[in-house]
C-alpha positions, 0 to 999 in steps of 0.5 A: 365198087366192083363185082365180076362173077363168071362160070368157071369150066368144071373139071370133073365130077363125082368119081365113076361115070363121066358127067358127060355120060350121066346125063344120058344115061337113064339109070337111076339107083335104088340102094337097098338095107341089104346091100343090093343096088337095083339099076332102074330105067328113069326115076322111081315114084314113092307111095306111101309104104311102096316104091314103084321102079321100072327095072330093065328086062333087057340089056341096054341097046346102043342108045342106052335105052332098055325095056323095063317092066314095073315092080313094087318094093316095100319102102322099108327095104330101101336105104333112102339115104344112099338113094336119095344122094346118088339121085341128087348126084346123078341129077347134078350131072345132068344138069351140068351136062344139059344146061347147067353152066349156061344158067350158072353163067346167065344168074351170076351176070344178073346178079352182077348187074344188080351189084352194078346197079346197086352203086348208082342208086343215091340211098345208102339204105336202098342201097343195102336193101336192094344187095340184101335181096340179091344175097338171099337170091344167090344163096338159094341158087344151089339149093334149087340146082341140085347143089350145082356150082355151090362151091362157086356160089359160097365164094361169091356170098363171102364177097357180097358180105364184105360188101355189105358189110362195109355199106352198113359201117358206111350208112352208120349202122352198128350190128353186122348181120354175117349170115342173112340166110342159110349157108349154100357151102357145098356138102361135107360129104363126097358125092356118091360115085356114079355107076355105068350102065348094067351089062346083060348079066348084071340085069339078070342077076338083079332080076333073080335077086329082086324076086324075093323082095316082091310081094306079089306072085304075079310080079315075081312070075313075070320078072322071072319070065323076062329074065328066061327071055334075056337068057334065051336070047343072050349073045354068044359071048354070055352063052355059057353063063346063059346056059348055067343060069337058064335051068335056075331060072326055069327051076323058080318059074316051075315052082312058082306056077306050082305054088300058084295052083295050090293056092288056087285050089284052096281058094276054089275050095274055100268059095265053094265050101263057104258059099255052101255052108253060108246058104245053111247059115252054118257058123260053126262050120264057116269057123272050121273052114277058116281054121283050115285055110289058116293051117293049109296056108302054113303047109304051103310056107305062107307063099301067098300072104295077100291072097291068103289075106283076101280069102280070109276077108272074105270068110269073115265077111261070110261069117258075119252074114251067117251069123246074121241069117242065124240070128234071124232064123232063131227069131223066126223059128221062135215065133212060128207057131203063132204065125202058123195059128193066124196064117190057119185063121186068115187063109181060108178067107183069102180062097179065090173060089170063096164067096165073097171074092167071087162077090167081089168080081161081079160088083166090081165088073158091075154085072152083079151079084145075084141075091144069093151069092150077096147074102152068101158074101155077107155071111163070109164077112161076117165070119171074117170079121169075127174071126178077125176080132177073136185071132191073137196077132203075132207081131210079124203079122200086124202088117198083114192083119191091118191090111186084112181090116183094110179089105173087110171095110172095103168089101162091106162098103161094095157090098152095101153100096151095090145093094143101095144101087140095085134099090135106087137104079142109080149107075152112079152108086154102082160105079162107087161099088165097083171102086170099093171092090176094086180096093178090097180084091186088090188087097185080098191079092196081096194077102195071098202073097204076104200070109204065105210068106210069113210061113217061110224062112227069112232070106240070107241077109245081103252083104253088108245089111245090118 
């Protein structure tokens, strides 16, 4: 049993650019559904619904390299069948130029060595298994090498299949497998022709044709400015064409800048107006602003859909905050009569100059008070206790009311313990009275903040607050 495989020389590649040239060119192509063909510097990257590409912004240099700029194109605008076929053809040409021949020669020699080794195995079943494994590797090789040498591989597979069938017959196997793996035959369609590098005119024309496909205004402006720079530095042979095209490009740039300024004014007006209306919880006013943004965008022919979508999203968030704020304001307004009545009862007892706070300060400092101030403090404390029992406590003031009751309890303990310390002359009791007085004073100070706060309207809810 003999088997040999050699890498025959390649005569030609796809029509167009020679395969020798193709390997040195970075020019991939993106075929669009409208028939336009984009020249790309390097390969493209597909991310969800967009395609990131490097488009040239200068004519290729003598080394075949061109400056580029990254832009994004909607994936739905791309003819993926033609684009993928061209990319596969270009990669195959690059493989053939770089290392394809050596890789194929080494691989087929490996397969041939396996076949020779198989002939030396004494067990027929082992020979069949080893040859089947070699056939699988052979059939898979073109798919992992961009279809390179697929026709030669198909011919080799036919030889291997004949060998396998002969081995099976000799081993007494009745069922022969005609195809162990998927076919390695070359595709029936002709590979697309590889295109030459673009000229300066083609690069500029491509940039101008690509502008309508770009959704981002900044990308459009940058691409137009790149085209303008290319036209200004065009060689003498392209001067007449460059002067004619330069006027068109500058008009487009001017138009883009004009649209940008109008949308910037729209954005500034919307942000300022909506901030003022949000502070007033003016829900109706914010709804009118939203409608006006839509109407003004329509008058501008909807040329900045992403920017307007961002503005409307901001408005919707501010509308939600205004609605929450309006709800809180209405709730606060409904409860204000009861809250004001409660504050009117509590506030006189919180005055710093009142007898009770002054007496507590003396107790805290272990410096008094005298009998007269102590009596006035007792009277105020009794009045506070009576007011606390009779006061109608609204829901919003329940926390403050509990704090007021706790302050009265600590104040009562402080005054009683101070009297006991005076009677006994016990300094430890005086310190206990001081501690109770300090607690009462702390609560009274907090009430001086909280009770007036009940009379203030609720603050604007933070963004995202429930």
